[in-house]
C-alpha positions as CSV (number, residue, x, y, z in Angstrom):
1,X,-7.9,-4.4,32.8
2,X,-9.9,-1.9,30.8
3,X,-10.3,1.6,31.7
4,X,-13.6,3.6,31.5
5,X,-13.3,7.4,31.0
6,X,-17.1,7.6,30.2
7,X,-20.4,6.3,30.8
8,X,-20.4,5.7,26.8
9,X,-17.5,3.5,27.4
10,X,-19.4,1.5,29.4
11,X,-22.2,0.8,27.0
12,X,-19.4,0.5,24.2
13,X,-18.5,-3.2,25.8
14,X,-21.5,-4.4,24.3
15,X,-22.1,-4.8,20.3
16,X,-24.9,-1.9,21.2
17,X,-27.1,-0.6,23.3
18,X,-29.9,-2.9,22.4
19,X,-27.6,-5.6,23.2
20,X,-26.1,-4.3,26.5
21,X,-30.6,-3.9,27.1
22,X,-31.5,-6.8,26.8
23,X,-28.8,-8.7,29.0
24,X,-30.1,-6.1,32.1
25,X,-33.8,-6.2,31.7
26,X,-33.5,-2.4,30.0
27,X,-36.3,-1.2,27.9
28,X,-34.0,-0.4,24.5
29,X,-35.3,3.3,24.2
30,X,-33.4,4.1,27.7
31,X,-30.4,2.2,27.0
32,X,-30.0,4.4,23.5
33,X,-30.5,7.6,25.5
34,X,-27.3,6.5,28.4
35,X,-24.3,6.7,25.5
36,X,-26.2,9.9,24.1
37,X,-26.8,11.5,27.8
38,X,-23.3,9.9,28.4
39,X,-25.1,9.0,32.0
40,X,-26.5,5.5,33.5
41,X,-28.8,5.6,36.4
42,X,-27.6,4.1,39.4
43,X,-30.1,1.7,39.1
44,X,-29.0,-0.2,36.7
45,X,-25.4,-0.3,37.7
46,X,-26.2,-3.4,39.4
47,X,-27.9,-5.5,36.7
48,X,-24.6,-4.2,34.8
49,X,-21.9,-4.6,36.8
50,X,-23.5,-8.5,37.5
51,X,-23.1,-9.6,33.4
52,X,-20.3,-11.7,32.5
53,X,-19.5,-8.8,29.8
54,X,-18.8,-6.1,32.7
55,X,-17.0,-8.7,35.0
56,X,-15.0,-9.5,31.9
57,X,-13.8,-6.5,31.0
58,X,-13.1,-5.7,34.9
59,X,-15.4,-2.9,35.6
60,X,-16.5,-2.2,39.4
61,X,-19.4,-0.5,41.0
62,X,-16.1,2.3,42.2
63,X,-15.3,2.9,38.6
64,X,-19.3,4.0,38.1
65,X,-19.4,5.6,40.9
66,X,-16.1,7.9,39.2
67,X,-18.1,8.1,36.5
68,X,-20.7,9.4,38.0
69,X,-18.7,12.1,40.5
70,X,-16.7,13.0,36.9
71,X,-14.1,12.7,38.9
72,X,-10.4,11.9,37.6
73,X,-9.5,7.7,38.4
74,X,-6.9,6.8,40.1
75,X,-3.8,4.5,38.6
76,X,-1.8,2.0,40.3
77,X,-1.5,1.6,44.3
């Protein structure tokens, strides 16, 4: 399973923010801002999590929430 420390890590699962935007139906302009701001608005989490890219990487809603809260991710248990 991948480790995600920032929302930039989430965006980097795709070849580019443009590719991510195409997969989730977001505007290219918005998706290009997300890594710059290190933030993905919550309304885009579900479309992201429903992609094969995110599923294959093991990305979960809990991980996204942890990133949003900027709390350290828990490991193992």
